[in-house]
Backbone as a ProteinNet text record, in pm:
[ID]
protein_1_A
[PRIMARY]
MSLLASTSPWYATGKSIGLLFFYLLTGLFLDSFYFVEITEHAQWYANILMFIVTGIVIYTVPARNKEQMITAILIAIIGEYLFSIVMGMYTYRLENVPHYVPPGHALVYIAVLYFSKAASIKKHRRELEIFFSIFIIIYATVFLVAKNDVFGFVMTIATLTILKFKPRERLFYLTMYLTVAYLEIVGTNYLCWKWPSTAWGIFDFLPSFNPPSGISFFYFGLDLGCLWLYKQRHKVAWGRMKAIRKLKTERLLSNS
[TERTIARY]
1121.7	995.6	899.6	776.7	677.2	633.7	626.3	584	442.1	350.1	211.1	187.8	268.5	253.1	341	418.4	512.2	438.9	498.2	440.1	495	589.1	649.6	602.3	534.7	491.4	609.8	721.5	839.2	898.8	901.5	950.1	860.2	728.6	633.4	645.1	659.4	670.7	801.4	908.6	1039.2	1048	986.9	996.7	898.6	804.6	709.4	728.1	675.5	683.3	827.7	902.1	1038.7	1125.4	1118.3	1195	1148.4	1016.8	961.2	1015.9	1011	1059.2	1206.8	1286.5	1430.4	1449.4	1375	1387.4	1345.4	1234.4	1187.8	1292.6	1351.8	1452.2	1576.2	1618.3	1738.8	1706.8	1596.7	1560.2	1528.3	1452.1	1415.4	1539.2	1639.2	1760.4	1823.4	1804.8	1861.8	1795.2	1679.5	1612.2	1609	1688.5	1687.2	1778.2	1762.5	1848.9	1994.3	2018.1	2154.9	2223.8	2151	2208.5	2214.8	2125	2129.3	2259.8	2319.2	2445.9	2559.6	2536.1	2638.8	2623.5	2498.7	2470.6	2339.7	2332.2	2207.7	2112.5	2156.7	2073.6	2020.6	2003.9	1963.7	1833.9	1735.8	1606	1614.8	1702.8	1715.5	1777.4	1862.9	1914.1	1802.2	1715.6	1601.3	1505.9	1486	1398.9	1452.6	1581.3	1642.7	1634.6	1664.6	1655.1	1514	1416.7	1276.9	1234.8	1273.8	1238.9	1296.5	1420.9	1483.9	1412.5	1389	1324.2	1182	1103.1	969.1	963.9	1056.1	1062.6	1088.3	1179.6	1210.7	1088.6	1017.9	900.7	789.1	763.1	658.1	693.2	817.7	862.2	841.8	857.2	857.5	718	624.1	494.2	402.9	297.1	203.3	130.3	69.1	5.1	-100.4	-180.2	-282.4	-220.7	-111.5	-45.8	26.9	76.6	135.8	29.2	-89.3	-196.9	-234.5	-239.8	-274.9	-166.6	-40.2	66.6	63.7	44.9	36.7	-83.3	-194.8	-314.2	-287.9	-216.1	-185.6	-97.9	-4.2	83	2.3	-90.6	-170.7	-262.7	-325.9	-412	-327.1	-210.1	-124.1	-77.7	-52.6	-12.8	-124.2	-245.8	-359.9	-377.3	-372.2	-391.4	-282.4	-159.1	-49.7	-58.4	-86.9	-97.5	-221	-328.7	-449.9	-426.1	-376.2	-363.6	-245	-132	-14.8	-9.4	-20.7	-6	-129.6	-245.1	-372	-424.8	-434.6	-498.3	-401.1	-269.1	-171.6	-182.7	-222.2	-238.8	-105.1	0.5	137.2	229.7	354	448.1	580.4	623.4	751.1	866.6	985	1103.4	1127.7	1110.3	1130.8	998.4	891.1	759.2	707.5	749.1	701.2	641.5	610.4	577	691.8	779.8	894.8	846.5	925.9	887	884.4	955.7	964	838.1	755.2	642.8	533.8	477.6	371.5	414	534.1	577.4	591.4	627.9	637.6	503.1	396.5	262.3	235.9	277.1	253.5	329.8	453.6	532	469.2	421.8	354.6	229.5	152.7	30.9	61	157.4	182.1	245.1	329.4	390.6	285.7	196.1	90.5	-4.4	-36	-123.5	-64.6	63.5	128.5	134.3	163.7	168.3	33.5	-73	-206.4	-264.7	-212.5	-262.7	-178.8	-65.2	20.7	-52.8	-41.7	-111.7	-73.3	58.1	103.9	54.5	29.8	-24.4	-175.1	-244.8	-389.6	-423.4	-335.5	-355.2	-367.3	-300.1	-299.4	-376.3	-465.8	-536.9	-600.7	-679.5	-756.9	-662.6	-560.1	-467	-394.3	-356.2	-289.6	-382.7	-506.3	-603.4	-618.2	-629.2	-644.2	-517.2	-403	-275	-255	-276.9	-260.5	-355.7	-481	-583.1	-544.7	-499.9	-454.6	-336.6	-240.5	-122.3	-159	-248.3	-291.1	-359.9	-445.8	-516.8	-418.1	-322.3	-218.2	-135.8	-94.6	-11.6	-80.9	-209	-280.9	-310.1	-335.2	-361.6	-236.7	-119.9	4.3	28.8	3.5	17.2	-80.9	-201.3	-302.9	-264.2	-220.8	-189.6	-53.5	46.2	181.2	202.7	135.6	157.8	35.8	-73.1	-200.6	-242	-228.6	-258.5	-407.9	-493.5	-637.3	-673.5	-617.3	-644.1	-614.5	-495.4	-457.9	-545.6	-583.2	-668.2	-807.7	-862.9	-994.1	-989.9	-884.3	-872.8	-853	-783.1	-765.5	-898.8	-978.6	-1110.4	-1197.8	-1192.2	-1270.3	-1228.1	-1099.4	-1046.7	-1092.6	-1077.6	-1115.6	-1268	-1342.9	-1490.2	-1529.9	-1470.9	-1501.2	-1462.8	-1346.3	-1296.3	-1379.5	-1453	-1544.7	-1646.6	-1680.3	-1781.6	-1718.5	-1585.9	-1514.3	-1420.8	-1475.4	-1388.2	-1295.7	-1337.2	-1255.8	-1131.8	-1143.7	-1034.4	-958	-1002.4	-953.5	-799.3	-748	-604.4	-523.6	-568	-498.5	-485.7	-597	-595.6	-528.4	-537.4	-461.8	-312.8	-271.1	-128.3	-91.4	-180.3	-153.9	-138.9	-219.2	-208.7	-66.5	-22.3	108.6	221.5	207.8	308.8	320.6	206.9	204	258.3	225.2	276.8	430.7	486.8	633.3	689.3	625.3	669.9	669.1	563	549.7	654.5	679.1	778.3	917.6	951.1	1081.6	1090.9	989.4	992.4	998.3	918.8	917.5	1045.4	1098.9	1226.9	1343.8	1336.2	1436.5	1414.6	1301.3	1262.1	1232.6	1190.5	1150	1019	935.5	808.5	765.7	664.7	617.6	467.9	408.2	263.4	244.8	141.6	111.9	63.2	55.9	20.9	-130.2	-208.1	-351.9	-390.1	-504.6	-546	-554.2	-478.6	-472.1	-415	-369.6	-325.5	-439.4	-562.1	-682.3	-770.4	-796	-893.9	-829.9	-842.7	-778.2	-834.2	-955.4	-1016.4	-962.3	-872.5	-810.5	-658.8	-601.9	-454.2	-393.2	-276.8	-211.5	-65.7	-11.6	133	200.1	330.9	407.9	486.9	431.5	309.9	188.2	66.4	-52.5	-56.3	-108.8	-99	-186	-304.3	-399.1	-406.5	-299.1	-303.1	-331.3	-316	-345.2	-490.4	-573.8	-717.4	-731.5	-642.9	-655.2	-606	-542.3	-503.3	-623	-737.6	-858.1	-889.1	-871.1	-900.5	-813.3	-683.7	-590.4	-631	-656.5	-686.3	-820.9	-920.2	-1053.5	-1050.4	-971.2	-960.7	-899.2	-793.7	-730.9	-830.7	-905.9	-1001.4	-1113.6	-1163.6	-1272.7	-1232.8	-1114.7	-1065.4	-1041.2	-994.5	-971.8	-1105.7	-1206.7	-1339.3	-1394.9	-1376.1	-1427.1	-1359.3	-1234.2	-1157.1	-1176	-1217.7	-1229.3	-1363.8	-1472.4	-1604.8	-1640.6	-1607.5	-1640.5	-1564.8	-1433.9	-1351.6	-1393	-1423.4	-1466.2	-1598.5	-1693.1	-1821.4	-1805.6	-1712.1	-1685.8	-1629.6	-1539	-1476.1	-1580.2	-1671.3	-1776.3	-1867.7	-1899	-1985.9	-1921.3	-1789.7	-1717.1	-1711.8	-1691.1	-1685.5	-1821.5	-1929	-2065.1	-2090.4	-2048.2	-2068.1	-1991.7	-1870.5	-1790.4	-1856.5	-1911.5	-1981	-2103.9	-2180.7	-2302.8	-2269.5	-2160.3	-2117.5	-2075.5	-2004.2	-1964.1	-2084.3	-2184.8	-2303.7	-2385.2	-2392.8	-2468.5	-2403.1	-2269.8	-2194.8	-2184.9	-2218.3	-2206.4	-2329.5
2233.7	2232.8	2135.5	2181	2095.8	1984.4	1865	1751.1	1769.3	1811.6	1824.2	1935.3	2041.2	2153.2	2143	2039.2	2023.1	2020.2	2086.1	2084.5	1970.6	1897.5	1785.8	1650.7	1570.2	1440.7	1348.1	1369.5	1286.9	1318.6	1446.9	1488.1	1432.3	1445.9	1397.6	1246.3	1175.9	1028.8	987	1051.4	1016.6	1043.6	1155.4	1196	1118.6	1046.9	969.5	818.9	768.8	628.4	584.7	669.6	635.9	613.8	707	692.2	572	548.1	431	303.9	288.1	166.9	144.5	247.5	236.6	190.9	247.7	214.8	70.8	26.8	-111.5	-210.9	-180.4	-267.4	-280.6	-168.5	-170.3	-207.5	-158.2	-183.8	-332.1	-395.3	-533.8	-626.2	-574	-653.8	-687.2	-600.9	-624.2	-739.7	-782.8	-901.7	-1015.9	-1007	-1107.5	-1225.3	-1333.2	-1449.9	-1419.5	-1314.2	-1273.1	-1218.9	-1132.5	-1063.8	-1161.6	-1260.2	-1357.4	-1437.1	-1453	-1522.6	-1444.3	-1312.5	-1224.2	-1211.4	-1200.6	-1181.4	-1243.7	-1300.8	-1359.8	-1253	-1127.2	-1018.9	-936	-995.9	-922.8	-844.4	-909	-843.2	-719.6	-717.3	-600.5	-481.4	-509.7	-402.9	-341.4	-429.3	-380.6	-299.3	-347.2	-273.3	-135.2	-126.5	1.3	98.9	51	140.3	189.5	100.1	137.9	246.2	227.3	323.4	461.3	462.8	590.7	658.6	583.6	642.8	685.7	602.2	637	759.5	765.2	880	1010.7	1003.5	1123.6	1167.2	1070.4	1103.5	1161.3	1098.3	1152.5	1292.4	1316.2	1451.2	1555	1520.4	1619.5	1645.2	1552.9	1568.1	1656.7	1715.3	1797.2	1714.1	1786.7	1724.5	1618.6	1650.7	1557.5	1426.4	1434.3	1315	1239	1312.1	1246.1	1153.7	1209.9	1130.5	1011.4	1029.3	919.5	809.1	848.6	748.5	669.2	740.2	671.2	576.6	623.1	538.2	413.9	432.6	321.6	219.4	266.8	175.9	93.2	158.4	87.3	-16.4	21.7	-73.2	-186.9	-155.5	-259.7	-360.9	-316.4	-408.6	-513	-463.7	-553.7	-646.2	-589.1	-668.5	-771.4	-735.9	-829.9	-950	-925.8	-1035.7	-1120.4	-1057.5	-1133.7	-1220.8	-1160.5	-1234.1	-1331.4	-1289.7	-1375.8	-1476.7	-1432.8	-1521.7	-1603.9	-1537.8	-1607.5	-1690.6	-1626.6	-1692	-1768.3	-1738.5	-1809.9	-1778	-1656.1	-1618.7	-1614.2	-1578.6	-1575.7	-1590.4	-1619.1	-1645	-1570.1	-1497.8	-1427.5	-1521.3	-1480.6	-1565.8	-1629.2	-1553.1	-1604.8	-1641.6	-1652.8	-1688.6	-1591.7	-1466.6	-1359.2	-1251.1	-1136.4	-1015	-918.5	-900.5	-812.6	-671	-604.9	-473.7	-370	-399	-301.5	-303.8	-407.8	-421.9	-319	-297.1	-194.4	-53.9	-4.4	125	123.4	6	-4.3	20.1	-27.1	-0.8	149.1	219	361.9	437.4	393	455.4	430.7	308.9	280.1	367.9	379.2	457	603.7	664.6	807.5	835.4	746.8	767.3	761.6	663	651.8	769.9	813.1	927.7	1054.2	1081.5	1199.6	1194.1	1074.9	1059.5	1090.9	1031.8	1047.9	1185.9	1262.9	1399.3	1507.3	1472.3	1569.4	1633.9	1766	1838.1	1789.3	1761.9	1719.7	1579.8	1499.4	1364.1	1370.2	1448.8	1464.3	1519.6	1599.8	1654.7	1541.9	1431.7	1317.9	1199.5	1228.9	1125.3	1021.5	1064.4	971.5	879.7	936.5	855	751	795.1	703.5	592.3	622.1	520	414.4	458.5	363.6	276.9	341.1	267.8	171.9	215.6	127.8	10.4	36.1	-71	-177.5	-134.3	-229.5	-310.5	-240.3	-309.9	-414.2	-376.2	-466.1	-588.3	-570.3	-683	-780	-723.7	-803.9	-878.4	-804.9	-861.8	-977.8	-958.4	-1063.7	-1182.5	-1154.3	-1261.4	-1347.5	-1281.7	-1356.9	-1446.8	-1396.4	-1475.2	-1592	-1565.8	-1671.7	-1783.9	-1745.4	-1843.8	-1913.8	-1835.2	-1892	-1953.4	-1901.7	-1947	-2010.3	-2022.2	-2077.1	-1997.6	-1867.3	-1781.7	-1739.1	-1834.2	-1807.8	-1710	-1728.9	-1640.9	-1498.5	-1472	-1335.1	-1274.1	-1355.4	-1310.7	-1271	-1352.7	-1323.4	-1192.7	-1171.4	-1049.7	-926.1	-947.9	-841.1	-798.5	-895.1	-864.9	-796.7	-842.9	-779.8	-634.1	-608.4	-473.2	-382.2	-428.6	-344.8	-322.2	-420.5	-406.6	-300	-302.3	-203.5	-63.8	-51.2	76.8	137.5	51	99.8	198.9	180.7	264.4	364.3	377.6	469.4	559	647.4	731.3	823.1	870.3	962.9	895.7	769.1	695	604.7	605	506	512.2	631.3	645.2	601.5	637.7	599.6	447.5	376.6	231.4	158.3	209.1	149.7	161.9	279.3	298.6	206.1	191.9	104.2	-40	-84.6	-218.4	-241.9	-151.1	-168.9	-160.8	-72.2	-57.3	-184.3	-240.7	-364.1	-479.5	-484	-590.3	-586.2	-466.5	-452.9	-495.4	-446.6	-481	-631	-698.4	-843.7	-920.4	-876.6	-945.5	-934.4	-813.5	-793.5	-878.1	-868.7	-938.7	-1087.8	-1144.2	-1291.8	-1342.5	-1263.9	-1308.2	-1295.8	-1206	-1197.3	-1301.9	-1375.1	-1474.5	-1414.1	-1285.5	-1221.3	-1279.9	-1322.7	-1388.6	-1475.7	-1560.9	-1647.2	-1670.7	-1702.6	-1731.8	-1880	-1940.2	-2083.3	-2102.7	-2227.1	-2259.8	-2246.4	-2233.4	-2206.4	-2093.4	-2030.4	-1920.2	-1966.7	-1897.9	-1932.1	-2072.6	-2141.5	-2279.2	-2372.5	-2331	-2408.1	-2435.1	-2327.1	-2338.2	-2390.8	-2519.2	-2583.3	-2535.7	-2481.7	-2435.5	-2296.5	-2235.9	-2106.6	-2121.6	-2184.8	-2194.7	-2055.9	-2043.8	-1913.4	-1924	-1813.3	-1804.8	-1732.6	-1737.6	-1668.7	-1553.1	-1429.8	-1383	-1385.4	-1383.3	-1367.4	-1228.1	-1216.1	-1088.5	-977.5	-1010.5	-907.1	-884.9	-911.2	-907.8	-765.5	-664.2	-527.5	-510.1	-607.5	-601.7	-580.8	-643.9	-637.1	-501.2	-422.3	-287.4	-194.1	-232.7	-155.5	-135.1	-241.4	-233.9	-131.5	-130	-33.7	109.6	134.1	267.9	317.4	231.1	269	290.8	209.2	226.7	363	402.1	533.5	643.2	633.1	737.1	744.2	628.6	626.6	688.3	653.8	706.3	856.4	901.9	1044.8	1119.9	1064	1125.3	1135	1030.9	1030.9	1135.6	1158.7	1256.1	1400.5	1416.6	1550.9	1564.7	1543.1	1542.1	1679.9	1789.5	1922.8	1955.3	1933.6	1964.8	1878	1751.1	1661.8	1705.2	1749	1799.1	1923.2	2011.1	2134.4	2101.3	2005.7	1966.2	1908.8	1825.6	1767	1875.4	1975	2083.6	2164.3	2191.4	2261.3	2182.2	2051.3	1962	1959.1	1959.7	1956.5	2083.8	2200.1	2327.6	2332.2	2281.5	2277.2	2191.6	2077.9	1986.9	2053.6	2123	2189.6	2301.2	2374.2	2481.2	2424.6	2313.7	2250.3	2205.1	2148.4	2100.6	2215.8	2326.1	2442.5	2511.9	2502.7	2567.5	2477.8	2350.3	2256.3	2261.4
-363.3	-431.7	-360.9	-341.7	-273.5	-367	-312.2	-391.8	-441.4	-353.2	-391.9	-494.6	-485.9	-577.9	-704.8	-713.7	-825	-960.9	-1057.1	-1192.2	-1278.3	-1225.2	-1297.7	-1239.3	-1321.8	-1273.6	-1242.9	-1313.4	-1288.1	-1151	-1116.7	-986.2	-875.7	-891.3	-792.3	-775	-885	-878.3	-810.1	-847.8	-790.2	-642.1	-597.9	-459	-367	-426.2	-348	-371.5	-480.3	-511.2	-542.8	-611.3	-644.2	-520.2	-424.1	-300.9	-220.9	-218.8	-148.1	-208.7	-337.6	-405.6	-374.7	-379.3	-350.1	-204.4	-114.1	26.1	54.2	-10	6.8	-42.5	-157.2	-215.8	-126.3	-69	15.6	159.6	214	352.1	380.4	290.1	306.7	289.7	218.9	202.1	338.4	437	568.7	641.4	593.8	654.3	555.5	450.7	346.1	380.1	303.1	325.2	292.4	206.8	177.7	304.3	375.5	492.5	612.2	614.1	723.9	724.1	605	597.3	656.8	676.3	732.8	883.7	929.5	1072	1110.5	1230.6	1281.7	1333.7	1338.9	1389.7	1274.9	1158.1	1039.1	1059.4	1121	1135.4	1222.1	1320.6	1405.4	1329.7	1233.6	1147.5	1065.6	1017.1	939.4	1027.6	1150.8	1245.1	1273.4	1303.4	1338.3	1224.9	1102.5	986.3	965.6	981.5	968.2	1068.1	1192.4	1296	1265.9	1213.7	1182.4	1065.3	958.1	839.1	869.3	939	974.6	1064.5	1161.8	1249.9	1172.1	1074.3	993.6	914.6	854	773.2	859.5	975.5	1064.3	1111.2	1136.7	1182.9	1074.7	947.9	839.3	780.3	792.7	729.1	817.1	760.8	838.2	946.5	1039.1	1155.5	1113.5	1011.5	968.4	920.1	843.3	795.2	904.4	1005.6	1123.8	1188.3	1206.3	1268.7	1184.2	1053.1	961.7	968.8	972.3	978.4	1108.7	1218.8	1349	1356.1	1299.1	1290.7	1208.5	1095.2	1005.3	1076.7	1157.6	1232	1333	1403.1	1503.1	1437.9	1325.4	1255.1	1198.1	1147.7	1087.7	1192.8	1313.3	1420.9	1444.3	1453.2	1472.5	1354.7	1235.3	1113.2	1091.3	1118.2	1099.6	1192.1	1317.4	1413.3	1381.2	1333.7	1300.9	1179.5	1067.6	943.1	943.8	1003.6	999	1112.9	1236	1351	1379.3	1379.2	1417	1298.7	1180.3	1066.8	978.5	988.5	907.3	760.4	726.6	586.8	513.1	586.8	535	653.9	629	739.5	719.1	821.4	814	842.3	805.4	809.8	947.4	1053.7	1190.1	1257.6	1175.1	1223.1	1333.6	1319	1407.7	1321.5	1383.3	1306	1329.1	1231.2	1247.3	1285.1	1371.4	1418.6	1306	1199.1	1088.4	1000.7	1015.5	924.3	946.6	1067.5	1084.2	1039.9	1077.7	1025	871.9	818	671.2	604.2	667.1	613.3	609.5	714.6	718.1	613	584.5	477.5	339.9	317.7	191.6	176.1	283.5	282.5	249.3	316.1	297.2	162.1	112.6	-17.9	-129.6	-122.2	-223.6	-212.4	-90.5	-71	-136	-108.4	-164.3	-314	-369.4	-514.5	-577	-521.7	-584.1	-563.1	-465.1	-438.2	-504.8	-562.7	-627.6	-746.7	-759.5	-865.5	-1002.9	-1024.5	-1157.6	-1191	-1088.5	-1109.5	-1135.9	-1056.5	-1071.2	-1211.5	-1269.7	-1401.4	-1506.7	-1484.3	-1575.6	-1515.6	-1426.1	-1349.9	-1438.7	-1533.1	-1617.5	-1694.4	-1756.2	-1833	-1748	-1624.9	-1532	-1486.4	-1459.4	-1417.7	-1527.7	-1653.5	-1762.2	-1775.8	-1775.9	-1788.1	-1675.3	-1550.2	-1434	-1440.3	-1479.8	-1486.2	-1588.3	-1703.1	-1809	-1760.8	-1699.9	-1649.7	-1542.4	-1452.8	-1344.9	-1401.6	-1498.3	-1558.8	-1624.6	-1697.9	-1763.8	-1657.6	-1554.6	-1447.1	-1378.6	-1340	-1271.2	-1362.7	-1491.2	-1586.2	-1611.1	-1619.3	-1634.1	-1512.2	-1393.8	-1272	-1272	-1321	-1327	-1421	-1540	-1644.6	-1617.3	-1581.5	-1564.1	-1427.8	-1322.5	-1184.9	-1118.1	-1195.6	-1137.7	-1013	-1017.8	-904.8	-908.7	-879.3	-877	-766.3	-648.9	-534.8	-565.9	-622.8	-657.2	-763.2	-862.3	-971.1	-921.3	-831.3	-774.3	-693.7	-617.6	-541	-631.2	-743.1	-840.2	-899.8	-942.9	-1000.5	-896.7	-770.2	-662.2	-646.1	-648	-631.1	-743.1	-868.3	-984.1	-987.4	-943.9	-941.3	-840.1	-722	-620.8	-669	-731.4	-777.3	-890.3	-959.4	-1065	-1009.7	-882	-819.4	-722	-726.2	-636.3	-717.7	-800.9	-886.3	-808.9	-691.6	-615.3	-560.9	-521.9	-462.4	-558.9	-688.8	-781.9	-804.6	-826.8	-853.8	-733.5	-614.2	-492.3	-480.6	-500.6	-480.4	-595.4	-716.2	-826.9	-801.2	-752.6	-720	-602.2	-505.8	-392	-440.4	-533.8	-589	-645.1	-727	-791.1	-690.5	-590.4	-488.8	-405	-365.8	-285.4	-368.9	-497.7	-583.9	-586.3	-600	-596.1	-460.3	-355.5	-218.6	-196.1	-241.9	-220.3	-303.4	-423.3	-507.2	-444.3	-395.9	-332.3	-204.9	-116.3	12.2	1.1	-92.7	-107.5	-172.4	-265.7	-329.9	-234.4	-140.3	-33.6	75.7	65.5	164.4	302.4	301	426.7	478.5	386.1	420.1	302.7	324.5	220.6	232.4	118.5	112.3	84.1	138.8	111.5	-30.9	-71.6	-210.8	-238	-130.9	-146.4	-50	-70	15.5	163.1	247	391.4	417.8	311.2	327.3	355.6	331.8	365.7	244.5	165.5	58.9	-71.1	-92.8	-208.1	-341.9	-340.8	-466.1	-502.9	-419.9	-448.8	-447.2	-550.4	-557.2	-556.4	-492.9	-481.1	-518.4	-563.7	-588.8	-472.1	-465.4	-362.3	-426.3	-431.7	-365	-460.3	-402	-486.6	-544.6	-665.8	-736.6	-674.1	-629.3	-585.3	-436.3	-364.2	-220.7	-167.3	-249.5	-206	-168.5	-205.7	-169.7	-19.4	58.9	205.1	258.7	172.2	215.7	223.4	167.3	181.5	327.9	407.7	551.2	620.9	587.2	647.2	611.2	482.5	436.1	488.8	483.1	532.6	683.6	753.6	896.8	931.9	860.3	882.1	859.1	751.4	716.2	819.1	862.8	959.1	1094.1	1142.8	1269.3	1258.6	1144.6	1124.5	1128.9	1063.1	1063.3	1206	1284.5	1420.1	1506.6	1487.9	1568.1	1518.8	1394.9	1338	1262.3	1334.3	1273.1	1215.3	1285.9	1239.6	1112.8	1115.3	996.7	879.2	904.3	795.8	736.9	824.1	774.8	691.4	734.5	658.2	521	514.8	387.6	293.5	346.6	262.4	208.9	289.1	244.2	132.7	144.9	41.3	-86.5	-72.2	-188	-257.4	-179.6	-238.2	-314	-259.2	-330.4	-461.3	-461	-585.9	-690.1	-647.5	-740.2	-799.2	-716.5	-760	-860.2	-836.2	-927.9	-1063.3	-1058.3	-1182.2	-1266.4	-1194.2	-1263.6	-1322.6	-1246.7	-1294.2	-1411.7	-1418.9	-1530.2	-1653.3	-1639	-1750.9	-1840.3
[MASK]
++++++++++++++++++++++++++++++++++++++++++++++++++++++++++++++++++++++++++++++++++++++++++++++++++++++++++++++++++++++++++++++++++++++++++++++++++++++++++++++++++++++++++++++++++++++++++++++++++++++++++++++++++++++++++++++++++++++++++++++++++++++++++++++++

């Protein structure tokens, strides 16, 4: 059964976000402090598994999604070295950028994309957006009150404010927020990476928790970068899609 055409939201969720969550929980374990006690080559096991899984996914998805995943990997490489190595926004266990991280960004991107585009999920789009938004507000508020996570709360408010004016992309980014929150909780508890007690370890007026709640805000750059590069490489197809979308909108308005 096709994920995108599935009539069951449970099936669509399990085959996209569910599989991703399971893989993150088990895959990051190979670079965790638990596995380091078994072997000093823990990170290489995580790298190898990531290359295998990412290769399988890239092989199975359509050509357009292949291009998006490869683009996501390239942007993630630049972003990871900029934010982690150059700016010191966070630090990995071996103070490097593990090879499994950029492909991991691509897997997160494609899983969230497939979830948000599935027909059975889009059918409940409005209800999911409301539920996710309420959950995110509660989640960030708990981190703010219990962990003094001002940095994460500020980024959460910034994300929700931007999404207020982006109805077409709202479900995608709300899902991305929750996925990244899960990813960060797993990774930091495994001690795969850590965040400083203030934003970038510099801005004392922005206390932060490890991890900050709203860190998915920086995934806007990855997603927008993928979209921009795709538009540049496929200007004709993108223009055609926009024209079709405009016609559909005009028909809906005329019939209302």
